[in-house]
C-alpha positions in Angstrom: 0.0 0.0 0.0 2.9 2.4 0.8 4.2 1.8 -2.7 0.9 2.6 -4.4 0.3 5.7 -2.1 3.8 7.1 -2.9 3.3 6.7 -6.6 -0.2 8.1 -6.6 0.8 11.2 -4.7 3.7 11.7 -7.1 1.2 11.3 -10.0 -0.8 14.1 -8.3 2.2 16.4 -8.2 4.0 15.6 -4.9 7.7 15.1 -4.3 7.9 12.0 -2.1 10.1 10.5 0.6 9.8 6.8 0.6 11.1 4.9 3.7 11.2 1.5 5.2 13.2 -0.2 8.0 14.8 -2.4 5.4 15.5 -5.2 7.8 14.3 -8.9 7.8 11.8 -9.7 10.6 13.3 -10.9 13.9 12.5 -14.6 14.4 12.7 -14.5 18.2 9.5 -12.6 18.8 6.8 -14.8 17.2 7.3 -13.5 13.7 8.2 -16.7 12.0 5.1 -16.7 9.8 5.7 -13.1 8.6 8.5 -13.6 6.2 9.2 -10.7 3.9 9.4 -11.4 0.2 12.7 -11.0 -1.6 11.6 -7.7 -3.1 9.5 -5.8 -0.6 10.9 -4.2 2.5 14.4 -3.8 1.0 16.4 -0.7 0.1 16.6 -1.9 -3.5 12.8 -2.0 -3.6 12.6 1.6 -2.4 15.0 2.5 -5.2 12.5 0.9 -7.7 9.7 3.0 -6.3 11.9 6.1 -6.5 12.5 5.4 -10.2 8.8 5.3 -10.8 8.4 8.7 -9.0 11.2 10.1 -11.2 9.3 8.8 -14.3 6.3 10.8 -13.2 8.5 14.0 -13.2 8.7 14.3 -9.4 11.6 14.2 -6.9 12.0 11.2 -4.7 14.0 10.8 -1.5 14.9 7.3 -0.3 15.6 6.9 3.4 16.0 3.9 5.7 14.4 4.5 9.0 12.9 2.6 12.0 9.8 4.6 12.9 9.8 3.2 16.4 13.1 5.1 17.0 12.5 8.8 17.7 16.0 9.9 16.6 15.7 8.1 13.3 12.2 9.6 12.7 13.4 13.1 13.4 16.4 12.6 11.1 14.0 11.3 8.4 11.8 14.4 8.7 14.7 16.8 8.9 16.3 15.2 5.8 13.0 15.5 3.9 12.8 19.2 4.7 16.5 19.7 3.7 16.1 17.8 0.4 12.6 18.5 -0.7 11.9 21.9 0.9 9.3 21.0 3.5 6.6 18.7 4.7 3.1 19.2 3.5 1.8 15.6 3.6 2.4 12.7 6.1 1.1 9.2 5.5 1.6 6.6 8.2 1.2 3.2 6.7 4.0 1.2 8.3 2.6 -1.6 10.4 3.3 -5.0 11.9 1.1 -8.0 12.9 3.9 -9.6 14.9 1.6 -10.0 17.9 -1.0 -12.0 16.1 -2.0 -15.2 17.9 -4.1 -16.5 20.8 -4.3 -13.9 23.6 -2.6 -16.1 26.2 0.2 -16.8 23.8 1.2 -13.2 22.9 4.7 -12.6 24.1 5.3 -9.3 25.8 8.1 -8.4 23.3 5.6 -9.0 20.4 3.0 -6.9 22.1 5.5 -4.1 22.7 6.8 -4.2 19.1 3.2 -4.0 17.8 2.6 -0.8 19.7 6.0 0.6 19.0 5.4 0.4 15.2 1.7 0.8 14.9 1.1 3.5 17.5 4.3 5.0 18.8 5.6 5.3 15.2 2.8 7.6 14.1 3.1 9.5 17.4 6.8 10.2 16.6 6.2 11.1 12.9 3.3 13.5 13.7 5.2 15.2 16.4 8.2 15.6 14.1 6.2 16.8 11.1 3.6 19.1 12.6 6.1 21.9 13.5 7.3 22.0 9.9 3.7 22.0 8.6 2.9 24.9 10.9 5.8 26.9 9.3 4.2 26.3 5.9 0.7 27.3 7.0 -0.8 23.8 7.1 -0.7 20.3 5.9 -2.4 16.9 5.6 -1.9 13.8 7.7 -3.4 10.4 6.9 -3.0 7.5 9.2 -3.8 4.0 8.1 -6.1 2.0 10.5 -8.2 -1.1 10.1 -11.8 -2.0 10.8 -12.0 -1.2 14.5 -15.5 -2.7 15.0 -14.4 -6.0 13.6 -11.2 -8.1 14.0 -11.2 -11.8 14.5 -9.8 -13.8 17.3 -6.0 -13.7 17.4 -5.6 -10.1 16.5 -5.7 -8.6 20.1 -2.3 -6.8 19.9 -2.9 -5.5 16.4 -6.4 -4.3 16.9 -5.5 -2.6 20.2 -2.7 -0.7 18.7 -4.8 0.5 15.8 -7.6 1.5 18.2 -5.1 3.6 20.1 -3.9 5.2 16.8 -7.5 6.0 15.9 -8.0 7.8 19.2 -4.7 9.7 18.8 -5.6 10.7 15.3 -8.9 12.1 16.3 -7.6 14.1 19.2 -4.7 15.6 17.3 -7.0 16.4 14.4 -9.2 18.5 16.7 -6.2 20.3 18.1 -4.8 21.4 14.7 -7.7 21.8 12.4 -8.0 25.5 13.1 -4.3 25.8 12.1 -5.0 24.2 8.7 -3.5 20.8 9.5 -6.2 18.3 8.5 -5.8 14.8 9.9 -8.0 11.9 8.8 -7.7 8.1 8.6 -8.2 5.3 6.2 -9.3 1.7 7.1 -8.4 -0.7 4.4 -10.5 -3.9 4.1 -9.3 -7.2 2.6 -6.4 -5.8 0.5 -4.3 -8.2 -1.5 -0.7 -7.1 -0.9 2.4 -9.1 0.0 1.5 -8.7 3.7 -2.1 -9.5 2.9 -1.1 -12.7 1.2 0.8 -13.7 4.4 -2.4 -13.2 6.3 -4.3 -15.3 3.7 -1.9 -18.1 4.4 -2.2 -17.8 8.2 -6.0 -17.8 8.1 -5.9 -20.7 5.7 -3.8 -22.6 8.2 -6.3 -21.8 11.1 -9.2 -23.2 9.1 -7.4 -26.0 7.4 -8.1 -24.6 3.9 -5.9 -23.5 1.0 -5.0 -19.8 0.5 -7.0 -19.8 -2.7 -10.1 -21.1 -1.0 -9.8 -18.4 1.7 -9.5 -15.7 -0.9 -12.4 -17.1 -2.9 -14.6 -17.4 0.2 -13.8 -13.9 1.3 -14.5 -12.4 -2.1 -17.8 -14.1 -2.3 -18.8 -12.5 1.0 -17.7 -8.9 0.1 -20.6 -6.9 -1.3 -18.3 -5.4 -4.0 -17.5 -8.9 -5.2 -13.7 -8.7 -5.2 -10.7 -8.2 -2.9 -9.2 -4.8 -2.5 -6.1 -3.5 -4.3 -3.4 -1.2 -3.1 -4.5 1.4 -5.6 -8.0 1.5 -4.0 -6.3 2.6 -0.8 -4.0 5.0 -2.6 -6.9 6.7 -4.3 -8.6 7.4 -0.9 -5.4 8.7 0.6 -4.9 11.0 -2.4 -8.4 12.4 -2.0 -7.7 13.2 1.7 -4.6 15.0 0.6 -6.3 17.0 -2.1 -8.3 20.4 -1.9 -11.5 18.4 -2.4 -11.3 17.2 1.3 -10.7 20.7 2.8 -13.7 20.3 5.2 -12.9 16.8 6.4 -11.5 16.6 10.0 -11.0 13.4 12.0 -12.9 11.3 9.5 -12.3 7.7 8.7 -12.8 6.2 5.2 -13.4 2.5 5.1 -11.9 1.2 1.8 -13.3 -2.2 2.0 -16.0 -2.9 -0.7 -18.5 -3.5 2.2 -16.2 -6.1 3.8 -16.4 -4.7 7.4 -20.2 -4.8 7.4 -20.1 -8.5 6.5 -17.2 -9.8 8.6 -19.4 -12.2 10.5 -20.6 -13.7 7.3 -17.0 -14.2 6.1 -16.1 -16.0 9.3 -19.2 -18.1 9.1 -18.4 -19.0 5.4 -14.8 -20.0 6.3 -16.0 -22.1 9.2 -18.5 -23.9 6.9 -15.9 -24.7 4.3 -13.5 -26.0 6.9 -15.9 -28.7 8.1 
């Protein structure tokens, strides 16, 4: 999703900093099932995204940073200002599902990492970006959430971290709306990305099904009739960063094709197929 968002914002006229931690997942904190692909999450992949931004006539900046580290975040924002001239837009879409699993099995280190990336990371990036936005007379911040009224068993750490981010986003939005910094959120539904495919595989394992069967079952239960694509999320983010959303404050857009309203039906369908 970060890739699609970066490219779409460049297509709309923005110079873009693309960043990732560019490290493999740590196997000692319950992350064995979340193996990065050979392409995504690497510095060379960020360079590929930068090339696409250049092809659109915009300037990219590629930075490696861990958003759970305040010093790295501040350096990232400072380098963006020095190289690109300022910060007008901030999109927080980095996330981890490292703490996924039965509640009693969640390791404390996994719980802490989930909040460090999903909640404290955006806390750091917003605090580092807002002063620069104030200097330029305003800005836009979009934080990526999830469906907070749903969430199946096993997602306690992830859902709790996103709920905290939702509350933080709303409060900060109210504080800075009068100063022309508009903060809103996007909740993607069933989006097929590299991370999404890992979730497909994990859910398939829980139900004793194939990944293809899981995807087919879910798509049959989504009112729109298909899974989501990264571009669907990018389009919503671009809208929230455009003049067309000038009167939106602390709003959440569910980019889900109706999925969140039918989550119970999805779980029922998966359970039926697993029998």
